[in-house]
N, C-alpha and C positions, 0 to 999 in steps of 0.2 A: 504493500500500500503506499503510495506517495503523500507528501506533506499537501499537494493541490487537492486531494480527495479529502483529508481530513480537517483542513484548515478553516477558520471562519474567514469569509471573503471581506474585502474591504469595505464592501457596501454595509456591512453589519458589524463592523469593528468601530468601537467608540474611541474617539481620538480628542486631543486639545491642540489648539493651533496656537503658533507664535505668531504675534506677542500674546501672552495669556498670564493669567495668575493662579496662585497656589489654590485660591478658593474653588476655582474651576475643577480642580484636580481631586479636591478633598470629596467635592459633591459626587462626582464619578465613583471614587472608591467607595463611599457611603452607600449610595444608591445601587449600585451594581456589584457591591462586594468584591471589586477586583483588587489585586495586590499591586497592580502598576497600570499606567495608562501610556500609549504611544504618543508621541509628540510629532506633528507635522508642520510644515510652513509651505503657504502658496508662494510660488515664484512665477516668474515669466514663462518658465518652461514647465510649469505645472507644479503638482504638489511633490513635496521631497520629504522623506522620513528622516528625522533628526535624533530621535532616541526615545528613553522611556522615563517616566517620573514614578517612583514608588512611594509607598506609605512611609518607610522609613527615611527616604530624601526629604519629605515634608517634615517629620518630626525631628530630624537631625539638623534642619537649617530653619528654626522657627522664626527667623527675621528676614529670611529672604523671600521675596515675592515674585522675582522674574523667572519664568519657566526655562528660559535660555540657561540660567546658571544653576537651577535646580536639576534639570534633566542630565541623563548619563547615557553614553555610548553603550552599546550592547550588540552580542552577537546576532547575526542574521542568517536565515537560510533561503532556500529557493523551493519553488512548487515541485521541481523534479526530484528533491532529495526523499530518501525513504524515511518512513516512520522510525525504523531502527536508527538511522542516522540522526534524526533530530532527537530522539531520545538519549542517545550517546551525548550530544551536545548539551542537553538540559542537565544531565547529571554531572559531565565535565565542569560546566560553568556555573552550576548551582542556581540556574534561572527557571522559572515557571512559564515564562511566555517568550516566545520567540518570533520576532516579525519576519515574515516572509516579504523579501525585497528583490526587485529586479528593476533597478532604476529608480522605481516608485515603490509605494507600500502596496502590496497586492494582497494582504491579508495577515493574520496572525494563528500560529499553532501554539497550543498551551498543554500543559501538563494533563487536564482534564481531556483534551482531543486525543491524546494518546492512551490514556485510561479507557476511553470510549472504544478505541480500536482493539483493544485487549479484550473488552467486554464483548464486542460484537465478534470476536474470532477472527479478526483482520491482522492481529500480531499475537505472537506467542503468549499464551496464558496458562501453560500447564506446570509451571513451576509451584512448589507448595511454598506456603507463606512461611514455614518454618526456615526455609533457606534465605528468605529475603528479609524478614523482620529484623529490626534493630533491636539489641538488648538493652540498650542505653535509652532509657526512657525520660525526657524532660518532665518535671513535676512541680507543682507549687502547692501552696496550702490553702485551703479554702477560706481563711480569714485574712489573708494578705490582701493589702489595698491594690487596686487595678493598676494604680502607678507603679508600684512596685512589681508586679507580674509582668507589665508591659517591657521592663527594663530587663526582667529574667528573660524573656523571650528575645528581646533585642541582643543581648550579650550571648546567649546560647545559640544565636542565629537560626532560630526555629520559630515556626509560625503557629506552634501550640504548646500547651503544658497540660499534662494530666493532673487533675485536681485531686488532691488527697485531703481525706478528712481527719479527725482527731485520732483516730487508732490506725492512721495509715492506710485505711482502705480508698478505693477509687470512688470519688463522689461526682464527678464529672470532668469535661474537658472543656478548657478555654483556648480559643484560636485568636489570631490577630484580626480576624473578620469581627469578632465579638468586640473587639477593642476599637475598630474603626468606626463601628456603628454608633457609639455612645461617644465618640471624639466630636469635638466642636471647635470652629476657629472663633477666637475671641481677639477683638480689637480693641486698642485703647485702655487695656488693662495694666494697671501698676503692680498687681500681686497676683498670686496663683489661685486664690479664692480655695476651691475645693481640690485643687490638684496636686496638693501634698498634705501630709498628715498634720492634725493638730499638734499643739505643743505637748498636751499630756498623753499622745497617743503612744501605745507600746512599738509603734513601728516607727518613731521619730528617731532615725539614726544619721549618721553622717551621709550614707549614701542616698537617703531620702532628701536630705537638704540639696544634695547636688542635683537629683532629678527635679526637684523643683525649681531650680535655676533655668532650666530649660523652657519654663514657661513664662519667665519674666518678661521678655519682649513684648513691644506694644500689640505686635501682630505674633499670636501663639496658637499651637493645638492644645486644648486643654482635655485632660482625661480625668473622669470622676476617681475620688480615691476611697470609694465604697469598697467592701470585701469583693474578692473574685466571685464567691457564691453567689453573688447577684447577678452575675453576667455569663457565667458558664452554661454549658448545655449539661443537663442533668440525665437524660435518658441516653446513655452511652452505647452505642453498637459495638460489638466485640467479635472476634473470631478466635478460632483454633489454629494450630500449627499446621494441620493437616489440609485446610482449605487451599484451593489454588489462587494463583493470581488472577485468572479470570473470574472466578467467584467473588474475590475481593473488590475487584473493578466494578462490578455489577452492584455491590452493596454500596460502594462509595457514590456511584451515580445515582442509585435509588434514593440515597438518604442525604445527598448533596454535601458530602464530607470529603475531608482529603487525608484523614489518617483514622486508623482503626486499632485500638488497644487489643493486643495479643493475649489471650488468657489461657491458664490451664486449670480447670475448675473455677475456684474464686479467686486464685491467684493472678496477678498481673505479671507476665513475663516477657513483654515486648511490645513493640509499636509497629505497625504496617503503615507507612506513610504511601501516599500516590507515588511519589519519588522513587520509593522502594520497587514498585512494580516495574518502572522503566528499566530498572537495572536487570530484569529478567531478559531484556530485548538486546543487550550489549555482547 
């Protein structure tokens, strides 16, 4: 199967144009639950692809408004490339969306597109999850403020955290999409409001103070400091190690999720991310 058969065509791709503002990008990230948005520019020769802007780009540069500075260059592919080739590119580069470019933006192929190819039988899906799952699971605690959990995801360079309860049991899953949905742009603020812990909070340590400083500029992305338990998904879908990549792909598409905890009985033993399914194609 080729990229051209799996990609989202240009007519259906949401983009932002230069010049533009960070507010435009945040709106798309929240409304469409995207992790990034392609940036294009109209020229005398037609539309040109310039790069991508991600959720991290916005949060890491809270005082920057110009898309030309916020965007970054990313690897691209062509319609003739195979699904296996683009899967290898995604794994190697750690990217979830690869623009399809041949002089101009022709579409975009995502991890979800590759997962769909696996689910439909257009790419190899016979590998058992026990061979693909990661044993290292990113976790957080149910009472952690969302501001702290956001930093945990950032420093772990992962889009999720399994949320643990008082006894270390799995209470839910928090994703960066959950954070994007409640983030908001604040203009003209002199302090962080609810974006950092109160003086008497058990969670007010030096790292929280550092987190708070990210939200001080007059234009910033504010994240609530309420406990993670208020924002996580509680009804968690799980799988066993004997399930196949194809079965996991179908579950991910059915439930609109990007990772599934691997369990043995009641015990959490690993995590299967959509990107792990792509490793079976390499």
